[in-house]
The first five atom37 places (N, CA, C, CB, O) and aatype in JSON, in Angstrom:
{
  "aatype": [15, 10, 1, 15, 16, 0, 18, 18, 7, 16, 0, 6, 16, 3, 19, 10, 6, 11, 11, 1, 15, 5, 17, 7, 19, 2, 10, 9, 11, 5, 19, 2, 5, 8, 10, 11, 19, 7, 19, 6, 18, 7, 2, 18, 0, 9, 3, 3, 6, 7, 9, 10, 0, 19, 3, 15, 3, 18, 10, 5, 19, 15, 0, 5, 12, 15, 13],
  "atom_mask": [
    [1, 1, 1, 1, 1],
    [1, 1, 1, 1, 1],
    [1, 1, 1, 1, 1],
    [1, 1, 1, 1, 1],
    [1, 1, 1, 1, 1],
    [1, 1, 1, 1, 1],
    [1, 1, 1, 1, 1],
    [1, 1, 1, 1, 1],
    [1, 1, 1, 0, 1],
    [1, 1, 1, 1, 1],
    [1, 1, 1, 1, 1],
    [1, 1, 1, 1, 1],
    [1, 1, 1, 1, 1],
    [1, 1, 1, 1, 1],
    [1, 1, 1, 1, 1],
    [1, 1, 1, 1, 1],
    [1, 1, 1, 1, 1],
    [1, 1, 1, 1, 1],
    [1, 1, 1, 1, 1],
    [1, 1, 1, 1, 1],
    [1, 1, 1, 1, 1],
    [1, 1, 1, 1, 1],
    [1, 1, 1, 1, 1],
    [1, 1, 1, 0, 1],
    [1, 1, 1, 1, 1],
    [1, 1, 1, 1, 1],
    [1, 1, 1, 1, 1],
    [1, 1, 1, 1, 1],
    [1, 1, 1, 1, 1],
    [1, 1, 1, 1, 1],
    [1, 1, 1, 1, 1],
    [1, 1, 1, 1, 1],
    [1, 1, 1, 1, 1],
    [1, 1, 1, 1, 1],
    [1, 1, 1, 1, 1],
    [1, 1, 1, 1, 1],
    [1, 1, 1, 1, 1],
    [1, 1, 1, 0, 1],
    [1, 1, 1, 1, 1],
    [1, 1, 1, 1, 1],
    [1, 1, 1, 1, 1],
    [1, 1, 1, 0, 1],
    [1, 1, 1, 1, 1],
    [1, 1, 1, 1, 1],
    [1, 1, 1, 1, 1],
    [1, 1, 1, 1, 1],
    [1, 1, 1, 1, 1],
    [1, 1, 1, 1, 1],
    [1, 1, 1, 1, 1],
    [1, 1, 1, 0, 1],
    [1, 1, 1, 1, 1],
    [1, 1, 1, 1, 1],
    [1, 1, 1, 1, 1],
    [1, 1, 1, 1, 1],
    [1, 1, 1, 1, 1],
    [1, 1, 1, 1, 1],
    [1, 1, 1, 1, 1],
    [1, 1, 1, 1, 1],
    [1, 1, 1, 1, 1],
    [1, 1, 1, 1, 1],
    [1, 1, 1, 1, 1],
    [1, 1, 1, 1, 1],
    [1, 1, 1, 1, 1],
    [1, 1, 1, 1, 1],
    [1, 1, 1, 1, 1],
    [1, 1, 1, 1, 1],
    [1, 1, 1, 1, 1]
  ],
  "atom_positions": [
    [[53.75, -26.28, -166.65], [54.53, -25.19, -166.09], [55.93, -25.17, -166.71], [54.62, -25.32, -164.56], [56.38, -26.16, -167.29]],
    [[56.58, -24.05, -166.57], [57.9, -23.84, -167.16], [58.8, -23.24, -166.09], [57.82, -22.91, -168.42], [58.39, -22.33, -165.36]],
    [[60.03, -23.74, -165.98], [60.97, -23.16, -165.03], [62.37, -23.19, -165.61], [60.93, -23.91, -163.67], [62.66, -23.96, -166.52]],
    [[63.24, -22.35, -165.07], [64.63, -22.33, -165.53], [65.55, -22.04, -164.35], [64.83, -21.27, -166.65], [65.12, -21.51, -163.32]],
    [[66.81, -22.38, -164.53], [67.83, -22.16, -163.51], [69.12, -21.72, -164.2], [68.07, -23.44, -162.65], [69.45, -22.2, -165.28]],
    [[69.82, -20.81, -163.58], [71.17, -20.43, -164.02], [72.1, -20.61, -162.83], [71.21, -18.94, -164.58], [71.75, -20.24, -161.71]],
    [[73.28, -21.18, -163.06], [74.21, -21.38, -161.96], [75.65, -21.14, -162.42], [74.07, -22.79, -161.39], [75.97, -21.21, -163.6]],
    [[76.5, -20.85, -161.43], [77.93, -20.66, -161.67], [78.67, -21.13, -160.43], [78.27, -19.16, -162.0], [78.26, -20.85, -159.3]],
    [[79.75, -21.84, -160.64], [80.59, -22.27, -159.53], [82.05, -22.21, -159.93], [0.0, 0.0, 0.0], [82.4, -22.43, -161.09]],
    [[82.91, -21.91, -158.96], [84.34, -21.87, -159.23], [85.11, -22.28, -157.98], [84.77, -20.46, -159.69], [84.64, -22.08, -156.86]],
    [[86.28, -22.85, -158.19], [87.16, -23.24, -157.08], [88.6, -23.06, -157.53], [86.89, -24.72, -156.63], [88.94, -23.27, -158.69]],
    [[89.44, -22.67, -156.58], [90.86, -22.49, -156.86], [91.66, -22.91, -155.63], [91.18, -21.0, -157.26], [91.3, -22.55, -154.51]],
    [[92.74, -23.67, -155.84], [93.59, -24.07, -154.73], [94.91, -23.31, -154.79], [93.84, -25.6, -154.75], [95.45, -23.08, -155.87]],
    [[95.41, -22.93, -153.64], [96.68, -22.2, -153.57], [97.88, -23.12, -153.72], [96.77, -21.44, -152.25], [98.81, -22.81, -154.46]],
    [[97.87, -24.24, -153.01], [99.04, -25.13, -152.98], [99.24, -25.84, -154.32], [98.89, -26.16, -151.86], [100.35, -25.84, -154.85]],
    [[98.19, -26.43, -154.85], [98.31, -27.21, -156.09], [98.09, -26.37, -157.35], [97.33, -28.35, -156.07], [98.29, -26.86, -158.46]],
    [[97.67, -25.13, -157.18], [97.42, -24.21, -158.29], [96.46, -24.81, -159.33], [98.73, -23.84, -158.97], [96.74, -24.82, -160.52]],
    [[95.33, -25.29, -158.84], [94.3, -25.84, -159.71], [93.09, -24.91, -159.71], [93.88, -27.28, -159.26], [92.7, -24.38, -158.67]],
    [[92.52, -24.71, -160.89], [91.34, -23.85, -161.03], [90.26, -24.62, -161.79], [91.69, -22.52, -161.76], [90.55, -25.27, -162.8]],
    [[89.04, -24.54, -161.31], [87.89, -25.16, -161.97], [86.74, -24.16, -161.97], [87.49, -26.5, -161.26], [86.57, -23.41, -161.01]],
    [[85.97, -24.17, -163.03], [84.75, -23.36, -163.04], [83.71, -24.05, -163.93], [85.04, -21.91, -163.54], [84.04, -24.75, -164.88]],
    [[82.46, -23.82, -163.58], [81.36, -24.39, -164.35], [80.18, -23.44, -164.27], [80.98, -25.81, -163.83], [79.9, -22.85, -163.23]],
    [[79.48, -23.3, -165.4], [78.24, -22.53, -165.42], [77.25, -23.25, -166.32], [78.48, -21.07, -165.9], [77.63, -24.04, -167.18]],
    [[75.99, -22.96, -166.13], [74.97, -23.56, -166.98], [73.64, -22.85, -166.83], [0.0, 0.0, 0.0], [73.39, -22.17, -165.83]],
    [[72.82, -23.0, -167.82], [71.44, -22.52, -167.79], [70.55, -23.64, -168.32], [71.26, -21.2, -168.64], [70.92, -24.35, -169.25]],
    [[69.4, -23.79, -167.71], [68.5, -24.84, -168.17], [67.06, -24.34, -168.23], [68.59, -26.06, -167.27], [66.71, -23.32, -167.64]],
    [[66.27, -25.08, -168.94], [64.85, -24.8, -169.11], [64.13, -26.14, -169.02], [64.55, -24.07, -170.47], [64.44, -27.07, -169.76]],
    [[63.14, -26.23, -168.11], [62.4, -27.47, -167.9], [60.91, -27.17, -168.03], [62.73, -28.09, -166.5], [60.4, -26.23, -167.44]],
    [[60.24, -27.99, -168.82], [58.8, -27.82, -169.04], [58.07, -29.07, -168.59], [58.5, -27.52, -170.54], [58.44, -30.19, -168.94]],
    [[57.02, -28.87, -167.8], [56.15, -29.98, -167.43], [55.09, -30.08, -168.52], [55.5, -29.77, -165.99], [54.18, -29.26, -168.6]],
    [[55.22, -31.1, -169.36], [54.34, -31.27, -170.52], [52.95, -31.69, -170.07], [54.92, -32.31, -171.49], [51.95, -31.17, -170.55]],
    [[52.9, -32.64, -169.14], [51.63, -33.07, -168.56], [51.91, -33.61, -167.17], [50.92, -34.15, -169.46], [53.02, -33.46, -166.65]],
    [[50.92, -34.24, -166.56], [51.05, -34.73, -165.19], [52.18, -35.75, -165.03], [49.73, -35.35, -164.74], [52.72, -35.9, -163.94]],
    [[52.53, -36.45, -166.09], [53.5, -37.55, -166.0], [54.82, -37.3, -166.73], [52.88, -38.79, -166.53], [55.71, -38.15, -166.66]],
    [[54.98, -36.19, -167.43], [56.17, -36.0, -168.25], [56.76, -34.59, -168.11], [55.84, -36.27, -169.71], [56.06, -33.58, -168.25]],
    [[58.07, -34.55, -167.83], [58.84, -33.3, -167.85], [59.95, -33.47, -168.87], [59.42, -32.95, -166.42], [60.56, -34.54, -168.97]],
    [[60.22, -32.43, -169.64], [61.35, -32.43, -170.58], [62.2, -31.19, -170.3], [60.84, -32.45, -172.08], [61.71, -30.16, -169.85]],
    [[63.49, -31.33, -170.57], [64.39, -30.22, -170.28], [65.57, -30.17, -171.22], [0.0, 0.0, 0.0], [65.88, -31.13, -171.92]],
    [[66.21, -29.01, -171.23], [67.42, -28.8, -172.01], [68.35, -27.92, -171.17], [67.11, -28.14, -173.42], [67.91, -27.0, -170.49]],
    [[69.65, -28.23, -171.23], [70.64, -27.44, -170.5], [71.84, -27.18, -171.39], [71.08, -28.16, -169.21], [72.31, -28.06, -172.11]],
    [[72.34, -25.95, -171.33], [73.57, -25.58, -172.02], [74.53, -25.05, -170.97], [73.31, -24.52, -173.16], [74.13, -24.29, -170.09]],
    [[75.8, -25.46, -171.06], [76.75, -25.0, -170.06], [78.19, -25.11, -170.52], [0.0, 0.0, 0.0], [78.48, -25.45, -171.67]],
    [[79.08, -24.82, -169.58], [80.52, -24.82, -169.86], [81.26, -25.29, -168.62], [81.01, -23.42, -170.3], [80.89, -24.95, -167.49]],
    [[82.31, -26.1, -168.83], [83.2, -26.55, -167.76], [84.62, -26.2, -168.18], [83.04, -28.09, -167.49], [85.03, -26.51, -169.29]],
    [[85.37, -25.57, -167.29], [86.73, -25.14, -167.64], [87.72, -25.56, -166.56], [86.77, -23.61, -167.83], [87.43, -25.51, -165.36]],
    [[88.91, -25.99, -167.01], [90.03, -26.34, -166.14], [91.21, -25.48, -166.56], [90.37, -27.88, -166.22], [91.55, -25.42, -167.74]],
    [[91.82, -24.82, -165.6], [92.98, -23.98, -165.88], [94.05, -24.24, -164.82], [92.59, -22.46, -165.92], [94.3, -23.4, -163.96]],
    [[94.68, -25.42, -164.89], [95.69, -25.82, -163.91], [97.07, -25.36, -164.34], [95.67, -27.33, -163.71], [97.37, -25.26, -165.53]],
    [[97.9, -25.1, -163.36], [99.29, -24.74, -163.62], [100.0, -25.95, -164.24], [100.01, -24.29, -162.31], [99.88, -27.06, -163.73]],
    [[100.72, -25.74, -165.31], [101.52, -26.8, -165.91], [100.84, -27.64, -166.97], [0.0, 0.0, 0.0], [101.47, -28.53, -167.54]],
    [[99.55, -27.38, -167.26], [98.87, -28.11, -168.34], [98.15, -27.1, -169.23], [97.87, -29.17, -167.77], [97.92, -25.96, -168.85]],
    [[97.79, -27.56, -170.42], [97.0, -26.71, -171.3], [95.6, -26.55, -170.72], [96.93, -27.3, -172.74], [95.06, -27.49, -170.14]],
    [[95.02, -25.38, -170.87], [93.67, -25.13, -170.38], [92.66, -25.97, -171.15], [93.32, -23.64, -170.48], [92.81, -26.2, -172.35]],
    [[91.64, -26.42, -170.44], [90.55, -27.2, -171.03], [89.28, -26.38, -170.88], [90.41, -28.62, -170.35], [88.98, -25.88, -169.79]],
    [[88.54, -26.24, -171.96], [87.31, -25.45, -171.95], [86.29, -26.19, -172.79], [87.56, -23.99, -172.5], [86.45, -26.32, -174.0]],
    [[85.23, -26.69, -172.16], [84.29, -27.56, -172.85], [82.85, -27.07, -172.68], [84.41, -28.99, -172.34], [82.37, -26.92, -171.56]],
    [[82.18, -26.81, -173.81], [80.75, -26.51, -173.79], [79.97, -27.81, -173.9], [80.36, -25.53, -174.95], [80.45, -28.77, -174.49]],
    [[78.77, -27.83, -173.33], [77.94, -29.03, -173.45], [76.47, -28.66, -173.62], [78.12, -29.93, -172.21], [76.03, -27.59, -173.21]],
    [[75.75, -29.56, -174.23], [74.3, -29.46, -174.4], [73.71, -30.78, -173.93], [73.91, -29.13, -175.89], [74.13, -31.85, -174.37]],
    [[72.74, -30.7, -173.06], [72.14, -31.91, -172.48], [70.62, -31.81, -172.58], [72.59, -32.11, -171.01], [70.05, -30.76, -172.29]],
    [[69.99, -32.87, -172.99], [68.52, -32.93, -173.0], [68.09, -34.05, -172.07], [67.97, -33.16, -174.45], [68.8, -35.04, -171.89]],
    [[66.91, -33.9, -171.47], [66.44, -34.9, -170.53], [64.92, -35.03, -170.6], [66.88, -34.55, -169.1], [64.22, -34.14, -171.06]],
    [[64.46, -36.17, -170.13], [63.03, -36.42, -170.0], [62.82, -37.2, -168.71], [62.46, -37.21, -171.24], [63.6, -38.1, -168.38]],
    [[61.77, -36.87, -167.98], [61.45, -37.57, -166.74], [59.99, -37.97, -166.78], [61.76, -36.68, -165.49], [59.1, -37.14, -166.95]],
    [[59.76, -39.27, -166.61], [58.39, -39.79, -166.56], [58.09, -40.25, -165.15], [58.2, -40.95, -167.57], [58.94, -40.84, -164.48]],
    [[56.89, -40.0, -164.69], [56.45, -40.5, -163.39], [55.2, -41.36, -163.6], [56.16, -39.33, -162.39], [54.39, -41.11, -164.5]],
    [[55.08, -42.34, -162.76], [53.94, -43.27, -162.88], [53.03, -43.17, -161.69], [54.43, -44.71, -163.02], [52.03, -43.88, -161.62]]
  ]
}
């Protein structure tokens, strides 16, 4: 079987003026009864008052075995 997920999250504080956001999309395939493999691409961003903005893309691969 094949499945995917897309997500987005964000938070902002008024007092400390901190902003965070993250999004990602993934694809997971069940290869057989005992093995799942997946890949995810996403982004994490920080935009706080008083510092340079940070914006980072990531790629993650995974495998899950069950016995």
